[in-house]
N, C-alpha and C positions, 0 to 999 in steps of 0.2 A: 524352734522349740515353743517359745512363748506364744509366738504368732498363732501357731497351729492349736495351741491348747486355748487361746481366748475364743477363735473362731467356734471350737468345741464346746466351749462353756457357753456362749451366746446363745447356741441352739439346743441347750440341753432342756430348758423348760419347754420349748415347742416339740422337741421330740417325744417327750414322756407323758403329753397331754393325753388322755382319753384311751380308749378301747376299743377293738373291734367286736363283732358278733360272734365269732368262733377265732382259736387260736391262731388258724392258719392265716388270718390278718389278709385277706383277699382283697378287701375293700379299706383303703388307707384313709379311713374315716379322720384320722387324729393328723392325718396331713395338712398345711397351710391349705387354703383353696387353690387349685390348680388353675382357677380361672385367672388370678391376677400375681402368682406368685412367681412362676417361672418366665418373667417377662424380660427378666436383664441376666447377665453374667454372674455377679454379686448374689444374687439370690439362689443360681444353680449352685454355685462354689460353696453357699451356707448349708445347703441341702445335702451336697457332698460329705462335708464335714460333718453332719449330723450321721454319716454311716462309721465314723470314727469312734463313737460312744462305745464305750466297754460293754455295754449291754447285746451288742452285735458279735462280740467276741468273747462270750463266757466261756471262764476256764476255772477260775476261784469260787470259793464260796460265797461272795456275795453277788456275784455277777449275772446269774442266773435268776434270783429273783430280790437281791437286796437282802435278805435273810439269812444269809450261811447256809444253802443246801449242802453244798458239799463242793470238793475239788476234783478235777479231773484225775487226780494220780491216785487219789483215793480207791479208785475203782480199778486199779491195777494191781501188779504184785511187787511195788515200788514204795507204796505209801501205806499206812492203816491206820485206824482210829484205835483209841483206848477204849470206850466204852460201846461200840457198835461195830458189826460189819454192817457197811452201806449192803442198800438192797440189791445192787448190781454183782457185788459177789456172795450174796447169800441165796441168790436164785429167787428171789421175791420180788423183783421188779415186775411194775405194773403199768396199765396205761395212763395210771393217772399220778404218775411219780412227778414232783415238780419240778427236777431237773430234766427228765426229757419232755414235759410237756412245754418247759420255756424255752429248751433249747430249740425245739420247733416252731413255736411260736415267735419268739425272737428273730430267728432266723428268717420266717416267711414275713417277717416285719421288714427285715432289711432288705429282702427281694422285692418286697410290693414299692418300698419307696426307691430303688434302683429303678423299677418300672415305670415308676410316676415319673422320675427325672426324666428319663429317656424318650417318654411319651410326649411329655409337654415341652420340653427343651427347645424345640422348633421355633416357638414364641418368641424367643430371644436371638433366633439365628441371624437376624439383620444387622444386630447391633453388637455381636461378638465377632470378634476375629476371627476366620477360620481355622487356624493352628489352635486357639485356644478352644473353641469349640469342639474339635475332636478331640483332645485332650479331655474335655469334660466328659464327653461319651465315652472315652477310653477309659477314664476313673469307674466311673457308674457299670459298666460294662466288667471291669474287673472285680468289683466286688459282688457283684450278682454272681460272677462265676464262682467266687469263693464260696459264697453263702450256697449256692447248689452243690458245689462238692461236697461241703462240709453234710447236708442232707443225705447225698447218695452215700457216704462213708458210713453214717451211723443209724442212719433210715431205711437205706435202699433205693427202690424206685422212690421218685420224687413227685410232687404234683406240679407240673413245669406251665408255666405260663410267661409271658413277656411284656403284659400287658395289663392296664387297670382292668379289673372284672367285676361286672355289675353283681351284687348280692346273690341274684338269684342264680346266676351263672355258676358260682363259687360252689353254691350247695350240692352243683352236680359234676363237678371236674372231679375226673379220676386219677390214677397214678401213671407215668409214660416209663416204658421201662429206661434202666440206666444207660445202657448202652447206645442208644437214642441222643439221650440228653448230654451224655459226654460230648458228642460230636458239636453240640451247640455251647458247652461250656469252654471245649477248646478255642471255637471259634471267637468267644467273649476274650479270652486270654489273648488271642493271637491280635487281635484288634487294639487289646490295650497295649500290647508289645509296642505296636505300629506306631502308636498315637501319644503315649505318655512320654513325657523325656527321661532321658538315663539317670538324671538328679533334679532337684531343684536349688534354687538360691536359699540361702540361710538353712534355718533346722526345721521347715515345713516341712510336715508327715504328708504324702500322697501316694497314691500309688505311680509307681514309676514299670519302666521297662524290664528293669530287672526282677521285681517283686511278679511281674505276669509271667515272664518264664520261670520261675520258681514254684511260682505256686501251680500252675499249667504242671510242672515236673512232678509236684508232690500227688496230685489226683491221677495223673497218668500211671505211677508206681504203684500207688493202693489199689487200681485195678488191675494192673498186670500181674500183679502179687495174688489176688483172688483168682484169676485166670490162670495160674501155677498152683496154688495151694488149696483151693477149693475143691472136692471133690466132684461136687455136682457141677461147677460150672468151669472146669478145666477145660482147657482149648490153648494149644501151644501156639497155634496162628495168632490167636487175639492177644494173648500175653506177649507175644514176639513184637507184636503192633504197638500196642500200649509201652513195652520197655523201649522202644524205638523212640518214642513220643516222649517218654521223660528222659533218656539219653540226650536227646538233641537238645530240649528245653534248658536242661540243665548247663550243657553246653554251651549254650547261647548266652546263658547267664555269666558264666565264667569269662568268656570271649569280650564280656565288656569291658573288663579290668577297671569296673568299677568299686567293687568290694574286696576285702582281705580281712584275713581271719586277726581280730584284735590281739596285741599281745600278750596281755594278760587273761589266761583264762578265768579266774575267779572274780577279777576286777569288772569283767564284761557285765555282771549280773547285777552291780551295786547300786543303791540308789543314786550314787555321783555321776555314774556312766549312763549319759544319755545321745542318742544318736550314732551310735557307733558306728565303725566302719565295717563293721561286721554286719549290721542289720539291713538284712534287703529288705522286710518288712516288718514296721514295729508300730507301736501307738502308745503315744505319750499318755502318763498318770499324772494328775495334778491334783493336788489337795487344796492351792493356793485359786483355782480356777473350776473348782469342782461344782461349785452352784448348790452346794449343799448335796449332791448326789452320792452316794457313799459307794455306788460301783466304779466311780472314777478314781479309786485311788484305793488303798491297802488300807485297812484298819480292822479294830474287832478282834472277831477269830479270825480272820485272815493272817493277823499278826500274832497274836497271843496262843494259837493252837501249835503255831511252829518253835516255841521259844521256850527254853526250859524254866523250872522253877526256880533256879537260883537266878534268873533275870525276870522275875516277875510274869514270866508267860505261865499256862496252863498244860503245853507239850502234851495236847489231847490229840494231835496225829504226828506220828514219826516214820521215820524211814524202816523198811523191812529187812531182815536178815538175806532175803532172797537179791535184792539189791546190793546189799553189801558185799555180798560171796561174788558176785557176778564180775566186778572190777578186778582187773588183770593186776600179776605181779610185774616188777620192773624188768623181768626178761620178756613180756608180752606171753606168759602162760598162765593161763588157768590157776586158780590155788590147789587144785586137785592133781595138776602135774608139776607146779614149781616147786623146786627144793629151796626156793627163797621164802616160801610162806612158813609164818611163825603164827598159829592159831592162838598162842597166847600173848603174842605182840602184834595184832591183825592188822594194823595200819602200816607196820615196819613193811618197807619194799613194795610196796603197794604202786599202781598206776598215781600219779599225783593227783590226777581228778577226782580220786576217793576222797581226800583231804581236803579237796576244794569244795566236797558237794557234802560231806558228812563230818561232824566236828570229831575231830581225834581226839581220844581218851588222854587228859593229862594237861590239855592246851588251853590257852584264853580261848574266850567266847563273848566278844562285847564286853570286856571287863572282869569277868570270872572265870576262872578255869573249871572246865566242865569235866568232869570223871565221874563214871558209874559204876566204877569197880567197888566192889562188895567190901574192899578192907582200908577204903581211902575215907576217912571220917571227917576231913577237914579240906577245906580249899582255898587258894588265895581270890580273894574280891577286889583289884585294885580301885574299883570305884570306891569302896569302904577303908580301904588301905591296911586291911586289916585279913587274917585267917578267918574263915566262919565255919559252921557247922555244913558239911555236903549235903546241899538240899535235894539233890539229883542222883543220889545213891538208896536205894532201894533200903537198905539197913538203916541208915542215919537220918531219913527224910521224916517230916513229921507225920505223914500219912504213905505206907508203902506202896499204895495203888497209883500214887499221882506222878512219880516220875516217869521217862519212856520205859515203855514195857520193854522194848528192844537194845536198851542202853542206846541206841543210836538219835541224833538230832541233826536236823537239816544245817548246813553252813553256807550252800549257794545261794545267794543272794541276799544273804542276810549280815546286817552291820548294825552297828550303835544308832545308825540313823531308826533302825526299828524299835529299839528299844527307850529310845529317849523317851519319845511320848506315844508310841505304839502305833503309830500312822508312818506310811512310808509311799513313794511313789516312783517307783523304777518303772522304764520302759516295758510296756508288755512287747515282746519279741514275737512274733509270730511266724516268722522265717529269717533266718540267720545264715551266711554263708556256709559256716561248715556242715550244712544240713544239705547246700546245694552241693557240694564236693563228696558226700557220702551219697548221694540221691545219684550222682552220675556214676558213683564208683558200684553201685548195687544193680543199677540197670545194664553195665557194662559185663559184671559178674554173669546176672543172671542169664545175658543173652551170650554167655560164653567169648568174649571178647576181650578177653584178660589182656591186657598191655603195660605198655611202661605209664600210660596215662592213668591208667585204672589204679595202678598201687602209688602213684605220685598223689591222686587228691585222697586216698587215706592215711598216705604217710604224712602228708600237711597237717592233716587235723592232728593225728598222734603226736607229731613232733611239737606243735604249738603248747599241748599238755605239758611237755617237758621242758620248755621254754628256751628251743632250740630252731635252727631251721632244719627242714626236713631231708636236706642233702647231708646232715652230719650225723650219719646212720652209726657213727661208734656212741652217741650220745643219749640214745632212746632205741627201744626195739621195735626197728623199722621193718615193715612187712614186707616180705620177699617171695613167699610161697606164689605159686601161679596156678596152683589147684583151685577148680571150682569150689568142690564142698569144703575145702579150708577155707577158702575166702569167705565164703557165706557166714560160716561162723564165726570169721573175725569181725566182718561188718556188723552183724547184729549185736555182738558185743560192744564193737566200737560206739554203735548208736545208742547202745545203754548208757555207757559210762559217759559221753559225750553229752548226752541230752536227758540225764535224770533231773526229776521235777520241773520239767518243761512241758508238761501235758502234754506231750508225745507219745509215752508209752503206750497207751490204750489202742494208737490207729496201729503200730506195729504188730501189738500183738492179735488185733481182730485180721489184719490184711495177711500175716503171715500164717495164720490158722492154728496159732499155739495156745490162745486163750483157753481152749478147752484142756489144755495139759495144765498149765499153772497156775490156771485160776479154780482147779480143783485141788492144789495143794493147800496145806492148812497155814495159816498166819501164827508161826512161832515166837515165842516171847520168852522172857526171864518169868521164872513163877514167882510173882510178887509176895505172894503169901507163904512160901516155903520155910519161912522164921529165919532170923539172924543167925541162929548157930550153925544151919546147914548153909546158909549163901557164903558165911563165912569161910567154912570149912572147905567150900568148893576153890576158893583161894589156895587155900594151905595143901590141898591135894593137886592142884594143877590142872583144874578142868577147867578155868575160865580160857577162852570166852567163850564159844561155841566149836562143835565138830567140824571139820572139815568135807562138806558134802560133795558128790560129784556131780560135774559140770555136764549139761547136754550139748548136742549138736548145734543148739541155738544158743548157746552160752549160758542157759539157765540152769541155777543149782537144783539139783533133785533133793529138798531138805527133808520131804516125809521118809523115805528108805532111810536116810542117814540119821536122823533125829530119834526115831522110834527104836532104832536098833542100839543108837549109843545110850538112852535112856539116862540122862544126866539129871542130878536133882532139882537143877534150877531151872529146868526148861520144861515148857510145858506149850501145845498146840491151844493157843486162848480160842480161837475160829476156826471152823471149816470152810473153805470156800466151795462155792457152789455154781458151776456153769454146764449150761447144758448146749452144746453145739446144734441140736436142731431148731434152739430158739434165741439163743443169747448174741448171737452174731450181729442180730438187729435188734435197736432198739424201737418200743412200742410208739406207733403213733398215737396222738391224745384222743383217750377216751371219748371226749364231747366231740372233736372231728368226725371222728367215725361214727358217731351218733345222729349227726344232723347229716351226714352228705354219704346217700345209699351206695354212691359208686365210688367211695373210699375204703379200699378192703385194708383192714387191718393186719399186720405183720403175724404170722403163725406162731403159735403158742401164748398169745395173749390176749 
């Protein structure tokens, strides 16, 4: 791991110098001179390592611009901000938004660098061993395929090019249909799978055979879903074709027998866990080797926004009740069906991943007991060695508007390493083995090829959450049904429980075409200004925590109808989400690029 991080650190300064004339960055003016740079293997490898800079894989606040724009989960129904509804959920997204323009420009910067490597590396061919040369090419084509996949998922038809393009040509190039580019992307992933090794010695992070298979499965599954669930694109033959590619790619990754599920679900995401056996493709973070580039580790609001007041945080973003209610009970049933669910004790008898993802009320969190219940005035602070006034209770907080508006706080991935100095460098996991298993199962479900292997893949993921083997079916709620519709609901719920706060939810909402439903619900929260007497009465009247919503066929709680009907005094709709399916399934292209390129057509509605 240290070797890889040092390589990245050495390249950081060169990677960040200069800018191109448009955000598309078709002309890599900020790259080292192609005349001399690519003339030997170490220089090629260093160029490849710059593509592991976190700016090329933006997910959280500081990775888009370095100034805390947004987190990819904030634009979903899993996470919300306290003080504002982000443009993506307010229906106000424009072609000048910093997150979309930077996602586009940073991704194309990565594509341009891949192309520069591939076009110029023949200069070093004579001095590089053939197998190593093919590995370099495989890595470059892997990254390029990942970047084009992202552009197609978020923006639609890409501007597709595979070579350095003169600036005058850059101003005229148009968009290429996704269906055509998918073929090229599959080819890049196939080449990478054929020429990248299964593993590397030591802890060096690079593209591998398994990563190529897995990322190919991800993009194939995405477009297979569009051909299934998008009314305008629906095509059963194309859907089956891409589901087949996703199934086969996922199975190829599984058959390598390189990866396995990490034994402890919660531990997998902590600062201390690096290069885990479950990580198919991850990028290291490092404070020590960040070279003053704040995008290379977690700091600032990337830390404090998730930390409660009692730990010195601001808790300005927090999990939604939508996510909380989606977790199953220990009998494998949703909360609106399970007799085990107790709305007054809502963590009890729930899937273990709930308490690993969201802090359970009344439990220690980084040294301070977290408890938002209105009648809990003091909590134990083991750091101070005494009880303290509960700072995360709206009734006793110094300002009632400051604690989590939902009463929920993220636990997943967070430990005392975050709160010691409000900096952390956990691995950024782009792809892990649990996703491979669930992609394989989903492809088989959608193809109606439901068999023992389908159920085994899902049960392996679920059993790990319970700390048992998938064959120990009396120790966890094993999945046994072979109904396609039932398995589809289970699969979607399983993904939400397994991947909470991993920045994958947005892609599921988009590809299943359910964003138009869930992103038109309200963001429901505690009414922080209801008054202490009202809130205390909620406890004595037995109205804590929240009503039990109905769960739909995608595993999503139908909050609006239930909460409006119940009309409890401590609950309010803080924000009303807005999602127009005619517009918002695609992000806008940057306004500057569309302005300077007459052949670059903007997405509808922007």
